[in-house]
C-alpha positions in Angstrom: 0.2 -0.1 0.1 1.7 3.5 -0.9 0.4 7.1 -1.0 1.2 9.1 -3.5 0.8 13.5 -3.5 -0.1 14.1 -6.9 0.3 17.9 -6.9 4.0 16.5 -5.8 7.2 15.4 -7.4 8.1 13.4 -5.0 8.0 9.9 -5.1 5.2 7.8 -3.3 5.6 6.5 0.2 4.9 2.8 1.2 2.8 2.3 4.1 2.4 -1.1 4.2 3.6 -4.5 2.8 1.8 -7.9 2.9 -1.9 -6.2 1.8 -4.4 -8.7 1.7 -7.7 -6.1 0.4 -7.6 -2.4 0.6 -11.1 -1.7 2.8 -12.3 1.8 3.1 -11.2 5.9 4.3 -13.0 6.5 7.1 -12.8 9.5 9.3 -8.9 10.3 8.0 -8.5 6.8 8.8 -7.1 4.0 5.9 -8.6 0.9 7.0 -7.1 -2.0 5.3 -6.2 -5.9 6.1 -2.9 -7.8 6.3 -2.5 -11.5 5.8 -4.1 -13.9 3.4 -7.5 -15.5 2.7 -7.2 -17.9 6.0 -6.0 -15.3 8.2 -6.3 -11.8 8.1 -5.7 -9.0 10.0 -7.4 -5.2 10.2 -5.6 -2.1 10.1 -5.9 1.6 10.6 -3.8 4.2 10.4 -3.9 7.8 9.6 -3.9 9.3 6.0 -0.2 10.3 6.2 1.0 7.1 7.0 1.4 7.4 11.4 -0.4 6.2 13.9 -0.6 2.3 12.7 -3.0 0.3 14.8 -3.7 -3.8 14.5 -7.2 -4.3 15.6 -7.3 -7.8 18.2 -10.3 -8.9 16.8 -11.3 -11.0 13.6 -13.5 -8.1 12.1 -14.8 -9.5 8.6 -16.3 -6.0 7.7 -16.1 -2.6 8.6 -19.4 -0.6 8.1 -19.0 3.1 8.6 -18.0 5.5 11.5 -20.1 7.7 13.3 -19.7 10.1 16.2 -16.4 8.7 16.7 -17.5 5.1 17.0 -16.4 2.4 14.2 -19.5 0.0 13.1 -18.4 -3.3 12.1 -18.8 -7.2 11.4 -17.2 -9.6 13.8 -16.6 -13.3 13.1 -16.8 -15.3 16.2 -16.7 -19.3 15.0 -19.5 -19.8 12.8 -21.5 -16.5 14.0 -21.5 -12.9 12.6 -21.8 -10.4 15.4 -22.3 -6.8 15.1 -20.4 -4.6 17.3 -19.0 -1.0 17.5 -15.9 0.3 19.1 -14.1 3.9 19.5 -11.8 4.3 16.7 -8.9 4.0 19.4 -10.3 0.6 19.7 -11.4 1.3 23.4 -15.2 0.7 24.8 -15.8 -2.2 22.4 -19.7 -3.1 22.6 -21.8 -6.0 20.8 -25.3 -4.8 19.2 -26.5 -7.5 17.8 -25.4 -11.4 17.8 -27.4 -12.8 15.3 -26.1 -11.2 11.7 -26.6 -12.8 8.7 -26.5 -9.6 6.5 -26.2 -5.9 7.3 -28.4 -3.7 5.4 -28.8 0.1 6.3 -28.8 2.8 8.8 -31.9 5.0 9.1 -33.4 7.0 12.0 -31.2 6.3 14.7 -32.1 2.6 14.2 -29.6 -0.2 12.0 -31.4 -2.6 9.9 -30.3 -6.0 9.4 -31.5 -9.6 8.2 -30.5 -12.3 11.3 -29.5 -15.9 10.7 -33.1 -17.0 10.7 -34.1 -14.7 7.7 -35.8 -12.3 9.9 -35.6 -8.4 9.2 -34.7 -6.8 12.4 -34.0 -3.3 14.0 -31.8 -2.1 16.8 -30.8 1.0 17.9 -27.3 2.0 17.5 -26.5 1.3 21.6 -28.1 -2.0 21.0 -31.4 -1.4 22.8 -34.8 -1.9 21.4 -34.3 -5.1 19.4 -37.6 -5.2 17.0 -38.2 -8.3 14.4 -40.1 -6.8 11.6 -40.5 -9.5 9.1 -39.7 -13.5 8.6 -38.4 -15.1 5.7 -37.1 -12.2 4.2 -34.6 -12.9 1.4 -33.4 -9.9 -0.1 -33.7 -6.1 0.8 -34.4 -4.1 -2.3 -34.5 -0.5 -0.8 -34.8 1.1 2.9 -36.9 4.4 1.9 -37.5 7.2 4.3 -41.0 5.9 5.2 -40.9 1.9 4.3 -38.5 -0.9 3.6 -38.8 -2.9 0.6 -38.0 -6.3 0.0 -38.1 -9.7 -1.7 -39.9 -12.7 0.7 -40.5 -16.5 0.5 -44.3 -17.1 0.5 -43.9 -21.1 0.1 -41.7 -23.7 -0.3 -43.4 -26.4 -2.8 -42.0 -30.0 -3.0 -42.8 -32.0 -6.2 -41.4 -34.8 -8.0 -40.0 -38.3 -7.6 -40.3 -38.6 -3.6 -40.7 -34.9 -3.2 -37.4 -33.9 -3.9 -37.9 -31.0 -5.9 -38.4 -27.8 -4.0 -39.7 -24.8 -5.8 -39.4 -21.4 -4.0 -42.6 -19.1 -4.2 -41.2 -15.4 -3.1 -43.4 -11.8 -3.7 -42.0 -8.3 -3.2 -43.4 -6.7 -0.3 -43.4 -3.1 1.4 -43.4 -2.8 5.3 -43.3 0.8 7.4 -40.4 0.9 10.3 -42.8 -0.4 13.0 -43.3 -3.7 11.3 -46.9 -2.9 10.4 -48.5 -2.2 7.3 -47.1 -4.5 5.2 -48.3 -5.0 1.5 -47.7 -6.9 -1.3 -46.2 -5.4 -4.2 -45.7 -8.3 -6.6 -46.2 -12.2 -6.9 -44.2 -15.3 -7.9 -41.1 -13.5 -8.9 -37.5 -15.0 -9.4 -35.6 -12.0 -9.3 -35.5 -8.0 -8.5 -33.4 -5.1 -8.8 -33.9 -1.7 -7.6 -33.3 0.7 -10.0 -34.2 4.2 -8.8 -35.8 5.4 -5.3 -39.2 4.5 -7.4 -38.8 1.7 -9.6 -38.2 -1.7 -9.3 -37.2 -4.5 -12.1 -38.4 -7.7 -11.6 -38.9 -11.4 -13.4 -42.1 -13.0 -12.6 -43.7 -16.5 -13.7 -47.2 -16.2 -15.0 -49.4 -19.3 -15.5 -49.6 -20.7 -18.9 -46.5 -18.8 -19.9 -43.1 -20.5 -20.8 -41.2 -17.4 -21.3 -40.3 -14.9 -18.2 -41.1 -11.0 -18.7 -39.3 -7.9 -17.1 -41.8 -6.1 -15.4 -41.3 -2.4 -14.6 -43.4 -1.8 -11.2 
C-alpha cells in the first residue's frame, strides 16, 4: 500500500507490505487487511501513514463511522456479530449477535437480516431490538418511510419422493414498525431496484413459458 501526492514530484511513500485487500477511508483513516484469505488482520492508519493500529478482533466487514464510533461485523466461530468500538479500540460493545447480512442505517436504527431470515432493527446502542418480518430473502431498498424487500411465501415440494422444491416469493413493502405490510408483486424470480421509485423484476406467469421483465 502506497501513498502518492498527485501535485508533488516527491516519490510515493510505502505504507504497508503484505496487503490482503484495501477496505475503506473512514474519518481520515485508512482501513485495510493484511495477511491472506485464511488469516487476516484489520489495520487502520492515518492518511499520512502515521499512528498504525492493528485490531485484535477478527473483523470481517467495516461498515461505517458515526460520532467517533466504528461499526463493524466481527466473526466469532460460525457467528457474525454486529459491534461498535471507539476508533482507538476502546469501549468495545456488541450490538447484535445474530447477523446474517447488514442492510442500512436509518432514523437512528440499524437494519439487518438475522440468521433466521428475519428482518430486524435495533438502536445503535443495541437497545430496542425489534423483529419486523420473517422469511426475508433480500432487501431492495430502505426508504424514508418504508422498506422494500423480497420474501419467501412458500416452498412447494414435487417430483419423485418430493425431492424437487419450488420456491415462491414476492416483493413486499413494510413500514419501520413492521406493520402495514403490503404485497407489491407475486411469484417473482429476481428483482433489482432501479431508483427511489422503480423496481424491475422477473416473474413467472401461469400458462406462460417465457419470463417477462416488468416495470413496477
